C-alpha positions as CSV (number, residue, x, y, z in Angstrom):
1,X,-196.4,25.5,22.3
2,X,-194.8,28.1,24.7
3,X,-193.1,31.2,23.2
4,X,-189.5,32.1,23.9
5,X,-188.0,28.7,24.8
6,X,-185.4,28.6,22.4
7,X,-182.4,30.7,22.9
8,X,-182.4,33.5,20.2
9,X,-178.1,33.2,19.5
10,X,-178.5,29.9,17.7
11,X,-176.1,30.1,14.6
12,X,-173.3,28.4,13.3
13,X,-170.1,27.8,15.3
14,X,-167.0,26.1,14.6
15,X,-165.9,23.2,17.0
16,X,-162.3,22.3,16.8
17,X,-160.6,19.3,18.4
18,X,-157.2,20.6,19.5
19,X,-155.6,17.5,20.0
20,X,-156.2,16.6,16.2
21,X,-156.8,20.0,14.7
22,X,-159.9,19.3,13.1
23,X,-162.5,21.9,12.8
24,X,-166.5,21.0,11.9
25,X,-169.4,23.7,11.8
26,X,-172.4,23.0,13.8
27,X,-175.7,25.1,14.6
28,X,-175.2,25.8,18.1
29,X,-175.8,28.8,20.9
30,X,-172.5,27.6,23.0
31,X,-170.8,30.9,23.8
32,X,-167.4,31.7,22.2
33,X,-165.2,34.4,22.9
34,X,-162.7,33.6,19.7
35,X,-163.6,33.2,16.0
36,X,-162.0,31.5,12.9
37,X,-162.1,32.3,9.2
38,X,-163.3,29.3,7.3
39,X,-163.5,30.0,3.3
40,X,-163.9,33.6,3.6
41,X,-166.7,33.5,6.2
42,X,-165.9,34.3,10.0
43,X,-167.8,31.9,12.8
44,X,-167.6,31.9,16.7
45,X,-165.0,29.4,17.6
46,X,-165.3,26.7,20.3
47,X,-162.2,24.5,21.3
48,X,-162.4,20.8,22.2
49,X,-160.1,18.6,24.1
50,X,-161.7,15.4,22.7
51,X,-164.3,14.9,19.8
52,X,-165.5,12.3,17.5
53,X,-162.0,12.6,15.3
54,X,-159.9,11.6,19.0
55,X,-161.9,9.9,20.9
56,X,-160.4,6.2,20.6
57,X,-163.9,4.6,20.9
58,X,-164.8,6.5,17.6
59,X,-161.2,6.2,15.7
60,X,-160.1,2.4,17.2
61,X,-156.8,3.5,18.3
62,X,-155.7,3.9,21.5
63,X,-154.1,8.1,21.8
64,X,-153.8,9.5,25.7
65,X,-154.1,13.2,25.3
66,X,-152.2,15.0,28.0
67,X,-153.3,18.8,27.1
68,X,-152.8,20.1,30.8
69,X,-149.5,18.1,31.6
70,X,-151.0,15.5,34.3
71,X,-148.2,13.3,33.5
72,X,-145.4,15.3,33.8
73,X,-146.9,16.8,37.4
74,X,-147.8,13.7,38.5
75,X,-144.0,12.1,37.7
76,X,-142.7,15.3,39.2
77,X,-144.6,14.9,42.5
78,X,-143.6,11.5,43.0
79,X,-140.2,11.6,42.1
80,X,-139.0,11.7,45.9
81,X,-140.3,8.1,46.3
82,X,-138.6,6.6,43.1
83,X,-136.4,3.6,44.3
84,X,-132.8,4.5,43.2
C-alpha cells in the first residue's frame, strides 16, 4: 500500500444543517474555520444548507429552502413586468 495517501487532519467534525438547526458528528477532513461546543468538547464546525434532515427525498416533505434570498431578488428584478 502506498504511504501518505490519506490526509493527516482526519478528525471528528460537527456538521450543522442551517435550515433545520440539526447537528451531527462525523469523522472528516473538511476544512473549517469555526468551532462548536458539544457536551463540553470543542469540535470544528462545517455548515450545510441541506442534509438528510432537510432534503425532501429523505424527509418525504417538500420544503423550499431560500437561504440566499433568491426569491426576493427574482421578484424585485421582474416587478416592472408585472401586469397592473
